[in-house]
Phi, psi and omega in degrees: 000137181289146172243153185231163180228155167228129175252111189250135181271130171246119175204161182054037174068022177204158174285143183256142170056035183302318183296323179288323175297318179297319179300319181291320176300316180300316180294324179293315178298318179302321181282318191250332182230060191294342180267001181250151174279133180297149170306140175256107186304317184299337181266346183246345182289137183292152173281118175225164182217167179116167180261352179292141179287126178237148175259119180251110188255119176258127174246128186209158166223198184290338188249337185209165175211159171220154183233133175241136177238131178211152174299140183276131178238115182289137178293153172264107181245120181230000178206141181231140182244123174289134180218136182266131175208118183262359184260345189291143179217118181213050182289342176239156186274076180290146171292325179286110183246029185299320180300312181293315181296325177301316178294316183298321183287347177289342185228069184293344180278355179247150181286330179200174182238161168240121185270131176254127178233128181052042179062026178234139175292137177242259187232172167275189182291336184217011183210152166287168183237148169218138187246138180264125181254014181101341181231327184206160176272133181237127179251144179300138175284346173261134182210160173279314181225128177280097184290157182293323178293317177305310182295320178299314182292324175294314181303327185257014173059031177273336177223161173239162178245148181202154172291129180235119177266157179309320183289349179275346190302321185292350177278355179257160180267323183206166178234143177235137174272131180232140171202190185303334182263349190231130174269162175302135178094342180289316177237095195231138180232147170297149186298335180285000174275358178262127178246000000 
């Protein structure tokens, strides 16, 4: 049976984007466990306090769940490798990341990868992407997983989405990795760091 994860950010003394995480859990249950009631995040998340950023990781299936809490340590990403893969499928946040890890391990000299599917930019191995064009952040309309931070930023008109082909990358100044733990600009690379 498949297991799934949610990585939830706790900072400024509160959980972030809970409603979007809950929506994704609901969609996962609807697809994979339609006869079960979804986990209710607000009733199972532990009480924690403080301003330090923590990563709260929920691992679950239809019958059980576990929660891990740790201080968040941002990865050091200084190089990205474009890689083509037309077989990858990660529309739900599976715990099993073998497909992604297989691609990542092909390029050990790079800190992370950017996956190209059907000649369109999608995501890195663990984050959605947003590109800065000098005026606004643009995220690919093609993605492997529609992350909660990506959706939150779109909902609030902080980013826009557009189809981005590999040959379009040079029209941007920089790229930022975004996920539940990262806002645009927090983990940011000059566009020439993409090979």
